[in-house]
C-alpha positions as CSV (number, residue, x, y, z in Angstrom):
1,M,-10.3,-16.3,-0.4
2,K,-7.4,-18.2,1.4
3,V,-4.7,-14.8,2.3
4,G,-1.5,-15.6,3.4
5,V,0.5,-13.4,5.5
6,V,4.3,-13.6,5.8
7,G,5.8,-11.4,8.8
8,C,3.6,-10.8,11.4
9,G,4.8,-7.9,13.3
10,H,3.1,-4.6,13.6
11,V,2.2,-4.5,9.5
12,G,1.4,-8.0,8.6
13,G,-0.3,-8.9,12.7
14,T,-2.4,-5.8,12.1
15,A,-3.2,-6.6,7.9
16,A,-4.5,-10.1,9.0
17,F,-6.2,-8.4,12.2
18,A,-8.6,-5.9,9.8
19,M,-9.1,-9.0,7.0
20,A,-10.6,-11.0,10.0
21,L,-13.2,-8.1,11.2
22,R,-13.7,-7.0,7.6
23,G,-14.6,-10.1,6.4
24,T,-11.4,-9.8,3.3
25,A,-10.4,-13.1,3.7
26,S,-12.7,-17.1,4.3
27,E,-8.7,-18.4,5.5
28,V,-5.7,-16.1,6.8
29,V,-2.6,-18.2,7.2
30,L,0.3,-16.8,9.1
31,V,4.1,-17.3,8.7
32,D,7.2,-15.3,10.2
33,I,10.5,-16.7,11.1
34,N,9.0,-16.3,14.6
35,P,6.9,-19.2,14.7
36,D,5.6,-18.6,18.6
37,L,5.0,-14.7,17.1
38,A,2.7,-16.1,14.1
39,R,1.0,-18.6,16.6
40,A,0.3,-15.9,18.9
41,Q,-0.8,-13.5,16.7
42,A,-3.3,-15.8,14.9
43,E,-4.5,-17.0,18.3
44,D,-5.4,-13.1,19.0
45,I,-7.2,-12.6,16.0
46,L,-9.3,-16.1,15.7
47,H,-10.7,-15.1,18.8
48,A,-11.3,-11.1,17.6
49,A,-12.9,-12.5,14.6
50,S,-16.0,-14.2,16.7
51,F,-17.3,-11.1,16.8
52,G,-16.9,-10.6,13.0
53,P,-18.0,-12.8,10.0
54,P,-16.6,-16.3,9.9
55,V,-12.8,-16.8,9.1
56,R,-10.0,-19.4,9.7
57,V,-7.3,-18.2,11.4
58,R,-4.2,-20.2,11.5
59,S,-0.6,-20.0,12.3
60,G,2.1,-22.3,10.4
61,G,5.3,-22.5,7.4
62,Y,5.4,-22.1,4.3
63,D,3.6,-25.1,2.9
64,Q,0.4,-23.8,4.5
65,L,0.4,-21.3,1.5
66,S,-0.8,-23.9,-0.7
67,G,-3.8,-22.3,-2.2
68,A,-3.4,-19.1,-1.4
69,A,-5.3,-16.5,-3.9
70,A,-2.8,-13.7,-2.0
71,V,0.1,-13.2,-0.4
72,V,0.7,-10.6,1.7
73,L,4.9,-9.2,1.9
74,A,5.6,-7.8,5.4
75,C,8.3,-9.5,5.9
76,G,11.4,-7.1,6.5
77,V,13.2,-5.4,8.9
78,G,11.3,-1.9,10.6
79,Q,11.4,2.0,9.8
80,R,13.4,3.2,12.3
81,P,12.7,6.4,13.7
82,G,14.0,9.2,11.8
83,E,15.1,7.0,8.8
84,S,13.8,7.2,5.2
85,R,12.0,4.5,3.1
86,L,15.1,4.9,1.2
87,E,18.0,3.8,3.4
88,L,15.7,0.9,4.2
89,L,16.4,-0.3,0.8
90,G,18.9,-2.6,1.0
91,R,18.4,-4.1,4.5
92,N,15.2,-5.5,2.9
93,V,16.4,-6.6,-0.3
94,A,18.4,-9.3,1.6
95,V,15.5,-10.4,3.5
96,F,12.8,-10.9,0.2
97,R,16.0,-13.1,-1.5
98,E,14.9,-15.2,1.2
99,V,11.6,-15.3,1.5
100,L,10.3,-15.1,-2.4
101,P,11.6,-18.9,-3.2
102,P,9.6,-20.7,-0.9
103,V,6.3,-18.6,-0.9
104,L,6.4,-18.9,-4.8
105,A,7.4,-22.8,-3.9
106,H,4.0,-23.6,-2.1
107,A,1.7,-21.0,-3.4
108,G,2.2,-20.9,-7.0
109,A,1.7,-17.5,-8.1
110,P,-1.0,-15.8,-6.3
111,I,-1.4,-12.2,-6.3
112,L,1.6,-10.5,-3.9
113,L,0.9,-7.2,-2.1
114,V,3.8,-5.8,-1.1
115,A,4.2,-3.7,2.4
116,T,7.6,-3.7,3.3
117,N,9.3,-0.5,2.8
118,P,10.7,1.4,0.6
119,V,7.3,-0.1,-1.0
120,D,7.4,1.0,-4.7
121,V,11.3,0.1,-5.0
122,M,10.6,-3.3,-2.8
123,T,7.6,-4.1,-5.2
124,Q,10.3,-3.8,-8.6
125,V,12.3,-5.8,-6.6
126,V,9.9,-8.3,-6.1
127,T,8.8,-8.4,-9.4
128,L,12.0,-9.4,-10.5
129,L,13.0,-11.7,-8.5
130,S,9.7,-13.5,-8.7
131,G,9.0,-13.6,-12.0
132,L,5.3,-13.1,-12.3
133,P,4.1,-10.9,-14.6
134,A,4.0,-7.4,-13.3
135,G,0.1,-6.9,-12.8
136,R,-0.1,-9.8,-10.3
137,V,2.3,-7.7,-8.1
138,I,1.2,-4.8,-6.4
139,G,2.9,-2.7,-3.7
140,T,0.8,-0.7,-1.1
141,G,2.1,2.4,-2.9
142,T,0.4,5.7,-1.9
143,I,-2.9,3.9,-0.8
144,L,-2.4,4.9,2.7
145,D,-1.0,8.6,1.8
146,T,-4.4,8.9,-0.5
147,A,-6.7,8.2,2.6
148,R,-5.2,10.7,4.6
149,F,-5.2,13.3,2.3
150,R,-8.7,12.9,1.6
151,A,-9.5,12.8,5.5
152,L,-7.5,15.9,6.3
153,L,-9.8,17.7,3.2
154,G,-12.3,15.9,4.8
155,H,-11.5,17.4,8.2
156,H,-11.7,21.1,7.1
157,L,-14.5,21.0,4.2
158,E,-16.9,19.0,7.3
159,V,-17.7,16.4,4.8
160,A,-17.4,12.6,4.7
161,P,-13.9,11.6,3.0
162,L,-15.6,8.6,0.7
163,S,-17.6,11.9,-1.3
164,I,-14.0,12.9,-1.8
165,H,-12.0,12.3,-5.1
166,A,-8.1,13.0,-4.7
167,Y,-5.4,11.6,-5.0
168,V,-1.5,10.8,-3.9
169,L,1.1,9.8,-6.6
170,G,4.6,9.1,-6.9
171,E,6.8,7.4,-4.7
172,H,5.2,6.7,-1.2
173,G,7.4,8.9,0.9
174,D,9.1,12.3,0.9
175,S,8.6,13.0,-2.7
176,E,5.2,11.7,-3.3
177,L,3.1,14.2,-5.1
178,L,-0.8,15.5,-3.4
179,V,-3.3,16.2,-6.7
180,W,-5.0,19.6,-5.9
181,S,-6.0,20.4,-9.5
182,S,-7.7,17.2,-10.3
183,A,-9.6,16.8,-7.0
184,Q,-13.1,16.7,-6.7
185,V,-16.0,16.7,-3.8
186,G,-19.2,15.1,-5.5
187,G,-18.2,15.8,-8.2
188,I,-17.5,19.2,-7.9
189,P,-13.9,20.9,-8.5
190,L,-12.7,21.2,-5.1
191,D,-11.8,25.3,-4.7
192,D,-16.0,25.3,-5.8
193,F,-16.9,22.7,-3.6
194,A,-15.1,24.5,-0.6
195,A,-16.8,28.2,-1.6
196,Q,-20.1,26.6,-1.7
197,V,-19.7,25.4,1.8
198,K,-17.7,28.5,3.0
199,R,-14.3,26.8,3.8
200,P,-12.0,28.0,1.7
201,L,-8.8,26.6,1.0
202,E,-6.5,29.1,1.6
203,P,-2.5,28.8,0.9
204,A,-2.2,27.8,4.6
205,A,-4.6,25.5,4.9
206,R,-3.3,23.5,1.7
207,Q,0.2,24.1,3.3
208,R,-0.9,22.5,6.3
209,I,-2.7,19.7,4.9
210,D,0.6,19.0,2.6
211,E,2.8,19.0,5.6
212,N,0.3,16.8,7.6
213,V,-0.1,13.9,4.7
214,R,3.7,14.0,3.6
215,R,5.0,13.9,7.2
216,A,2.8,11.6,9.4
217,A,4.4,8.3,8.9
218,Y,7.5,10.0,10.9
219,R,5.1,11.6,13.5
220,I,3.8,7.8,14.4
221,I,6.5,6.4,14.2
222,A,7.8,8.8,17.0
223,G,5.4,8.5,19.2
224,K,4.7,4.8,19.1
225,G,7.1,2.9,17.0
226,A,5.3,2.0,13.9
227,T,2.3,2.8,11.9
228,D,0.2,0.1,11.4
229,F,-3.2,0.5,11.6
230,G,-3.7,2.5,8.7
231,I,-2.0,0.2,6.0
232,G,-3.7,-3.0,7.8
233,G,-7.0,-1.4,6.9
234,G,-5.1,-0.5,3.2
235,I,-4.5,-4.2,2.7
236,A,-7.5,-4.8,3.6
237,R,-9.0,-3.0,1.1
238,I,-6.9,-4.1,-1.6
239,L,-7.2,-7.9,-1.1
240,Q,-11.6,-6.8,-1.1
241,A,-11.0,-5.1,-4.4
242,V,-8.6,-8.4,-5.5
243,R,-11.6,-11.0,-3.4
244,D,-14.8,-8.9,-5.6
245,N,-12.8,-8.5,-8.9
246,E,-14.0,-4.8,-8.1
247,R,-12.7,-2.9,-10.4
248,R,-11.9,-0.6,-8.1
249,V,-9.6,2.8,-9.1
250,L,-6.9,2.5,-6.2
251,T,-3.3,4.6,-6.3
252,V,-1.2,1.7,-5.1
253,S,2.4,0.7,-6.2
254,S,2.9,-1.4,-9.8
255,V,5.9,-1.7,-12.8
256,G,5.0,0.4,-15.2
257,A,4.6,-1.2,-18.8
258,Q,3.2,1.5,-20.9
259,P,5.6,3.7,-23.1
260,G,6.6,6.8,-21.3
261,P,8.4,7.9,-18.4
262,F,7.3,5.5,-15.7
263,N,7.6,2.3,-18.0
264,G,10.0,0.1,-16.2
265,I,9.6,1.4,-12.5
266,S,7.0,0.9,-10.1
267,I,5.7,4.0,-8.5
268,S,1.9,4.6,-7.7
269,L,-0.4,5.7,-10.4
270,P,-4.5,5.5,-9.8
271,R,-4.9,1.8,-11.0
272,L,-8.0,-0.7,-11.7
273,I,-7.4,-3.5,-9.5
274,G,-9.9,-6.6,-9.5
275,A,-9.1,-10.3,-9.7
276,A,-6.1,-10.8,-11.8
277,G,-4.7,-7.9,-9.8
278,V,-3.5,-4.9,-11.7
279,L,-5.7,-4.6,-14.7
280,H,-5.2,-0.8,-16.0
281,E,-2.7,2.1,-15.1
282,L,-4.2,5.4,-15.1
283,H,-2.7,8.8,-16.3
284,P,-5.0,11.6,-14.8
285,K,-4.4,15.3,-15.9
286,L,-2.2,17.0,-13.9
287,S,-0.5,20.7,-14.2
288,A,2.0,21.5,-15.8
289,A,3.6,21.8,-12.2
290,E,2.3,18.8,-10.9
291,R,3.9,16.9,-14.1
292,S,7.1,17.7,-12.6
293,A,7.0,17.0,-9.7
294,L,5.9,13.5,-10.4
295,S,8.4,12.9,-12.5
296,E,10.9,14.2,-9.8
297,S,9.3,11.6,-7.8
298,A,10.0,8.9,-9.8
299,A,13.2,9.9,-10.6
300,V,14.2,9.2,-6.9
301,V,12.5,5.6,-7.1
302,R,14.2,4.7,-10.5
303,Q,17.9,6.5,-9.1
304,A,17.4,3.9,-5.9
305,A,16.2,1.0,-8.0
306,D,19.0,1.1,-10.4
307,S,21.6,1.4,-7.3
308,L,20.2,-2.2,-6.8
309,D,21.5,-5.3,-8.0
310,P,18.7,-7.9,-6.8
311,A,19.5,-11.3,-8.4
């Protein structure tokens, strides 16, 4: 599968690196407003790729995106220390107005994977501007937040995160919802498993995990200036599900098409991902408090989207 990456900074470069080492793509093309940066990233990744599966890595202009099955949109301005994702909105919409026309002119109708923050609203903007079916525009959403949640639960419970099913839904940002009520480990309800392994999840432990998931990006940005490794791995994972038509459930962002409170806005829900993009939107069972929190998170995204005129 040929994949284009537009925007070769921290996120785009790391995503291309993760794809190369994971063998997600057979060909990766890097495009950036700074061609020297794209060229340097491609050369560096190509050298590292000799330690992994065969992959062709190169840089070029938009014309080199011809034949790409998917294009990662990691362009735009970065999040500043202390800046919320929604504050990035106006600055990044302008970037996408310039980028999308040449991408679509050369790549046709690929899967568009949006990684630029605030990712939920940007996914909605890309869906509108591109004219593609909503299922072919995927935002990275809360895939990383979900990974953080599972990793921290795994650390507390002393169990591999791969054995944990737990989701973070809603906005990829301050209002996101950690879903505790339906979390399971190996098919066993979370609290039952915690009791059996004598690692109870007291309120203080839950609060600590919630805080560490919710504030992770701010801590990382304050320490190193950007978050890149986690989201780079998440991008590679989403694209692997597309490449192999895995029909895997991932918490990604997409414009909701089902009747209900999330119709017409882009928030993260569990979604079935395959070769055509988003195949189905899923709605897990939530507690009353969680339903309310998810609705509030959706309202945050809707308000931000309503403030835009991306046309």
